[in-house]
C-alpha positions, 0 to 999 in steps of 0.5 A: 500500499503507497499514501503519495503526497506532494513535493513528490514522497510516496510512503510503502508500507504493510499493508496490515498497518494501519498506524496512521500518525507513523506512516503522516509522521515519515512523510512530514520528516521526509517533507522537511528533510527535503530543506537540506540542500546537501545530499549526504545531509540528506543522506545521513538525515534519513538514516538516522531517521530510520535507525529509531523511532516508530520506523525501526524495529531493535529484537533479537529474532525479528527486527529491522536489520537494514536501511537503505536511502539513496539520492539523486540529486543535480547530477550527483548521487550519494547511498548509505546503507546500514546494517543491524545485529540483534537487538538493532544495533549498528553493525556497518554503514556503506557509504558513496560518499568519499 
């Protein structure tokens, strides 16, 4: 299921997730983050957002295991991926930014 907003922002979520405030919060964060002028800083902001709060599931047996942000702006493409181990502990962060 998808929730589309203005500015080309689209949120994808599990069809059984009826917590629209969670989805609206994510869309609001992305909308605000779009004001960040630097692609690398925007990717870092989005990775940090994905690694906390209701967007993140921390568990020993089940949970978020990776988050990815891809930003294409001004002829530049920035890719950041963060992986997590059990309990939500950051395992690694890979970035296309030098």
